[in-house]
N, C-alpha and C positions, 0 to 999 in steps of 0.2 A: 804606807803609813806618811802624807803630810804633813809637818808640822807650822803650827803658827809664829810668825816668826814678829815681834812688837819692836819697831823703832822708835827712836833709841837703843839701841841696846850695842849692853860690850863684848862682841868682838873676841878680843884683845889687839893690840896696838899692834905688840910683839909680831903680829901675823903683816905686815905691812910691809911691802918691798924684799917679803920672802919670795924663796929660789921654786923651793917643793912646794906650797900653794896657793901661790900667784901663778896665772894663765890666759892673763891675758895687759898689756905695755899702757900705764899712761902716760903721756908724748910730752913734757914741759914745753917752755916757746925755748929756750936753749940746747933745743931737739932732745935734751936727756931722755933716760926712763927711768920706770920704776914698776918693778913688777905689782899685780893684785890679784887681788880674788877675786872675779868678774861675780858670784853669788854675792857678794857681803855689797859690793857695791849696786847690783839690782836692788838687794833687797831695801837699799837708803834711798834709791829712786829709780821709778817708771823709764829716766829717759837712759839710763845705765841697762834699765833688762832691754827695753826699748835695741840698744847699737849691738849687746852681748850675748844675749836671748834673737833676741827674731831675726836682725840680717847678719851676726855668727861675725862680730871683730872683735880680731885682733887687738886691739887699740884704741884709745880715743885722747885725741889731742886737745890740751887744755893750753893756749898760749894765749889769747888774750891778757894773763894772772901771772905775778913771777910765780916762780918755783917753790919755792918758803912757804908762799899764803895756801897753793893747790898743797903742799903735803899738807898742812893745818886742816885742813878740810879734807883731804879722807884719814886725815889721824881721826880726825873727829866723827866721821863714817864707821872707822873703825873702833871704836875706844865708849863713839854712843857719848861722851863731851864736845864739846865744840867750844874751845875758848876764846875770845873775842874782846878786844880795846877800840878806841877808837882809831888806832892809826891801824888798822885793816878789819872792821868789820862791812866796809863796806865793801871791799875784793869776796872776800868772802859771803855777804847774801848776794854778792852779782850769781856768781859760779854756782852756790842752791838753788838764783831763781832758775841759772839755764839747766841746772840739771833737776831740780824736781825733787829735792829734798825739803820736804813740809816743814818738819821738824826743825831744821837749822833757819831758814829762811822763819820760821816763829821764834827763835833765839837772837836772830839779828833785827828782828822788830824791838822785844823788847828793850835789845843793846840800841839802837835808835829810838826809841819814847826817852832813854837816862839820859842820849846823852842831851837834850835836845831839854830835856828839865835839870838837868843839871851842866850843859856848859860842850864844850868840845875840849878842856880841860884835863875830865876826867878817865881817869885812866886806869877804873877796876877793872877787873877781868869778869866778865855771865860770864857761868858755868853748865851746859843745859843739863834737864832734869830735877 
């Protein structure tokens, strides 16, 4: 039986960087790695699905964004909630477009609209769902 998963979904952020459930690596700009589940990433992103399912890659490099921001993005894919503020939303938006995570891109659009309305001093956090 094939199960239908709708994202965003809470897969459990505790499973991020889990040596047992992780089967692929994310490689950061500093060449450190984090073990992640290709299944969770593929459910959130057709780009990850293509890399891991079709091309059978065992890793993905995300080197043009700081490690901490990539981890925030991955935490969002695992938890179903992406936390944004005016300091990180542009970088998260860039990653979300590169990996075609529509629900994250949509959340970034809301953040951008709020920043245009309230100005760059807005320190509120934006959470999806």
